C-alpha positions in Angstrom: 89.3 96.8 82.5 90.3 100.4 83.5 89.0 103.6 81.9 91.1 106.7 82.4 89.9 110.3 82.3 92.2 113.2 82.3 91.3 116.7 83.3 92.9 120.0 84.4 94.5 121.1 81.2 94.1 124.5 79.7 95.9 127.7 79.0 98.6 128.9 81.4 101.1 131.7 81.2 104.9 131.0 81.3 105.9 130.6 84.9 102.4 129.5 85.9 101.0 126.3 87.3 98.4 123.6 86.4 97.4 120.4 88.1 96.3 117.5 85.9 94.2 114.7 87.3 93.8 111.2 86.0 90.7 109.5 87.4 90.4 105.7 86.9 87.2 103.8 86.6 87.7 100.1 87.3 89.1 97.7 89.9 92.4 97.4 91.5 93.7 100.8 90.3 96.1 100.7 93.3 98.0 97.8 91.6 98.8 99.8 88.5 101.9 101.8 87.7 100.6 105.1 86.3 102.5 107.4 84.0 102.0 110.8 82.4 103.1 111.2 78.8 102.9 114.2 76.6 103.0 114.7 72.8 103.7 118.0 71.2 102.7 118.7 67.6 105.1 116.9 65.2 106.9 115.1 68.0 106.8 111.7 69.5 105.0 110.9 72.7 107.4 111.2 75.6 107.3 110.1 79.3 106.9 112.9 81.8 106.6 111.1 85.1 105.7 107.7 86.6 104.5 106.5 89.9 104.4 102.9 91.1 101.6 101.3 93.2 103.7 102.0 96.3 104.1 105.7 95.2 107.7 105.5 94.2 108.0 108.3 91.6 110.3 109.1 88.8 110.5 112.2 86.6 112.4 113.0 83.5 115.3 115.4 83.4 113.3 118.1 81.7 110.6 118.2 84.3 111.9 116.7 87.6 112.4 120.0 89.3 109.1 121.4 88.1 106.6 118.6 87.9 105.4 116.3 90.7 103.4 113.1 90.3 101.3 111.8 93.2 98.5 109.4 93.7 95.5 108.9 95.9 94.4 105.2 95.6 91.4 105.8 97.7 90.1 108.2 95.0 91.5 106.2 92.1 93.3 109.3 91.0 96.8 110.3 90.0 97.9 113.9 89.8 100.5 115.8 87.9 101.4 119.1 89.6 103.1 121.3 87.1 104.9 124.5 88.1 107.2 127.0 86.4 105.6 126.1 83.1 107.4 126.9 79.9 106.1 127.3 76.3 107.9 124.0 75.5 105.6 122.2 77.9 102.8 122.8 75.5 101.4 119.4 74.5 98.6 116.9 74.9 99.1 115.1 78.2 98.1 111.5 78.4 97.6 109.3 81.4 98.7 105.6 81.1 98.1 102.8 83.5 99.7 99.4 83.3 100.2 96.2 85.2 103.0 94.0 84.0 101.7 90.9 85.8 98.3 91.2 84.2 99.9 92.3 81.0 97.5 95.2 80.4 97.9 98.8 79.5 95.4 101.6 79.2 95.4 105.1 77.9 93.3 108.1 78.6 92.0 110.4 75.9 94.4 113.2 76.7 94.1 116.8 77.9 95.6 119.8 76.2 98.1 122.0 78.0 99.0 125.3 76.3 101.6 127.6 77.8 101.6 131.0 76.2 101.6 134.6 77.1 
């Protein structure tokens, strides 16, 4: 079993930056694909970025030029570096880890990001 703990959220001004961290407690974290999702009030949860065990990363069209996902398997941690933040980036950001072979999926509790002047 894997437990995920997100941190790094908070209040940022438009144009500012934040770095989110997702720390995993559990074994074999390096074998999991890890994703960041976000959910704004009244909206569905949406994928923000994803990174495979071999650090192949994808981002969505709305964030690919501003957000960067990375991982440090030695620290059981995945990061989401967010730059040029916009008010529409305001949401609760969730970390997700899954392994298709083991057929398991885990979620963190979320961290609030608010972008406002």
